[in-house]
N, C-alpha and C positions, 0 to 999 in steps of 0.2 A: 035438104040439109036441116038438121035440128040444132038448137042451141040449148045447152043445159042451163040450169039456174046459176051455176058458177061461171058461166061465160065460155065454157069449152065448146068447141065445135064438134059435133058428132055426125059422122057420115055413116049411113047404112043403119040397119036395125040393131037394137041393143039386145045382147044375149046374156041371160043369167043362168047360173047353175041350178039344176033341179033340186029344190029344197029337200024332198024326201031322201034323195041319194046322199046328200050331205049329212043328214041327220041319222043315217043308218049306222049301227054299231060297227066299230073297226074289229077285224079279226081275220084269221086264216081260213080260207074255204075248207070245208070238211074233206073234200076230195084230196087235199094236200097233206092232211094230218099224218097219214101212214108213211108216205115217203120221208117226211121231215123227221118223224119218230125213228125211222130206220137209220137215217143219217146221224141222228143224235146218238143212237146206240153204238154205231160204228165208231164215232168220234170218242165216245166214252171208253170203249174197249181199247182203242189206240192209246188213249191217255193213260189207262191203267197199265198197259204193256210197257210203255216207255217209263212210267213211274217205277214199276218193279225193276226194270233194267237199271235205272239210275240208282235205286236203293241197293240192288245187288252189287253194282260197281263200288258203291261206297262201303257197304258192310263187309264184302268179301274180297276187296281189292288186295289187302295185305296178305290174306291167306293164299290167294292165287300167286302173288309175287313170291312168297316163300316157297310154294310148290315149284314154281319155275326155276328159282335159284337152286333148290334142292335137286331138281332133275339135272341141271347143268353140272352140279358137283358130282352126282352119282355117275354121270356119263364121262367124267374126266378120267384121263389115263392115270394109272398109279405112278407115283413119283417117289421112290425110296429115298429117304433122307440120308445124307452122308454120315457114316459112323466115324466120329472124330479120332478115336484111338487108332484107327487103321492108317492114319496119315502121320503118325508121330515121327517117322523117319523119312518122310517123303518131301522133297523140295517142292515148293509151291507151284513151280512151272510144271512139274510132273503131275501134280494134282490136276491142274488144268487139262493137260494132255490126256490124262486117264479118263476124265468125264467126257471129253470130246470124242475119244475113241469108243465110248459106250453109246454114242449116238445122241447125246443130250444136246439140246439147242440152248445157247446161252446169249444173253445180252451182258457183255462184260462191264462190270461196274467200275473198272479202272485198275491200273497197276501202279502202285506207288513205291515199288521196291527201290531200296537205296543200297549203298555199300554196307550200311550197318544192319539192315534187315530186309528179308524178302516179304513181299506183301501181295496178297491176292484178294480180289473182291469180285465174285462171279454170282450171277443170278440165273437160276434155271427157269426157263419160261415154257409155257405149254406149247406142244408141237401142233396142236389143233387150233390155236388162236393166232389171228393175224399178227405178225411181228410188230406192226405199227401200233396195234392196240396194246401189246405187251409193253412197248416203250412208253406209251402214255401212262400205263399203270405204274411203271417204275419211276418216271420223272414227276408225275403229278399225283399219283396215288390211285388205287383201284376204284375209288369212289367216282372217278371221272369216266368210268366205263358204264355201260348198261349193266344192271344188276346180274343178269345171267352170265355176261362176259366176265364181270368181276369175280363171280363165284368160281368160274372155270380157272381164272388166273390164280386165285388164292389156293385152289385145290391142287394145282399141278406145280406150283412154283416153290422154290426155296432159295435162300441167300446164304452163301458161304463166304466167310472172311477168314483169311489165314495170315498171321504175322509170325515170323520166326527168324531167329539168328542162331549162331553156334551154341548159345547158352540156354535159350528158352523158346517156347512157342506159346501162341495164344490163338486158338481156333474157336470159331463161333458159327453156328448154323441157326437160322430162323425160318419158321414154317408154320403153316396152319394145320390144325387137326380137327376132324369132325367125328362126333359120336360119343366121346367120353361123357359120362353122366355128370361129373363134377370137375372142377378145376384141379383138384387133387388127383383125380384119375388121369387127367391130361399130363400132370407132372410125373406120375408113376409110369405112364406109358412111354414118356420120353426117356426116363431112366432105363427102362427095359430095352428100348430101341437102341440106346447107346451102349448097352452092356454094363451099366453102372448099378444094377439092382443089388448086387452083393457087395458093394463097396461100403466104406465107412461113412455114415451120414453125419452131417454137421448141422449148422443152423437152418431153421426154416421159419417161414412167417410171411408177412406182408410188408413190402417196402414202402417208402414215402410216396411212390407213384401209384400205389394200389395194386402192384403186381404180386402174386404169390410166388414164393421161391423156395428152393431146397438146395443146400450146399452139401458137398461131400469131398472125399478123397478116394483115390484108387491107385493101387500099385500095378504097374505094367512094365514087364521086362526089367524088373529091378529098380524102377524109378517111380516115385510117387507123384501123381498129378492131382491137381485140385479141379473140381468141376462145379458147375452151378446150372440150375434150370430155373427159368422164369416163365410165368404164364399169366395170361389175362384173357378175358372174354374177347373173341375175335371182333365183335361189334365195337369194343372199346378202342381197338387199334385201327380199324378201318370202318368208316361209316358207309356201309353198303346196305341198301334196303333188301330185306328178305333173307338175311343170313340165318341159318338155324341157331336156335338158342344154345344147343349143345355143340358149340364150336369155339376153339381157343387158338390164341397165337402164342407160340412157344419159342423160347430161345435157349439153346443148349451151348454151354461154353466149357472149353477144356484148356487149362493152363498148366505149364510145367517147364 
């Protein structure tokens, strides 16, 4: 047994690290350089790939969203908009029956008919969309759906309200249009669709809500009716991601 100068008891031989080994330079053995370089290259390539993927998702996400919504709109079934003059002499319950017999699927917006007036509020919904999703779109707005589903709903749906009594009627249909280059083209298209293109034009302009409008009158079966068309960009009416720029929300109204 040995005793050190500090008084500690040391049993057995004292072993010290080899000084030359401690003083040798630190580094990676040359035989490992190639494998490490290979791993580094692989890691760099993976980083570049995911970096480009992230950049692509950021830069082109909106474009892909628009393409997806556009595809859902193009794939939607055609939904002819009701021609209001055709129902001038039709009781509202017959209007409902007429569209039901045509095979349209409706979510009824309610019937508030009274002794003073007949009232109808019906919404045509897409046949290819889950009815539960259509109901969400109606109760909470299309923006609550996935953009592609919202695009389908807007492309295939319209809303018709009809109020009439023995003396007067007030019909209105609202719907989305896709493709017109300008909002004036959308208004002109609505006039043509309703058969009002040859009628007497009245005031036009932009109202306090920012909607473009055109008023007019038309004679039908010896009676003069007044009409109006309002239009705005579809994105202003419904906040749905990916809607085409050339899309509009139109309201056509007939009174007489």
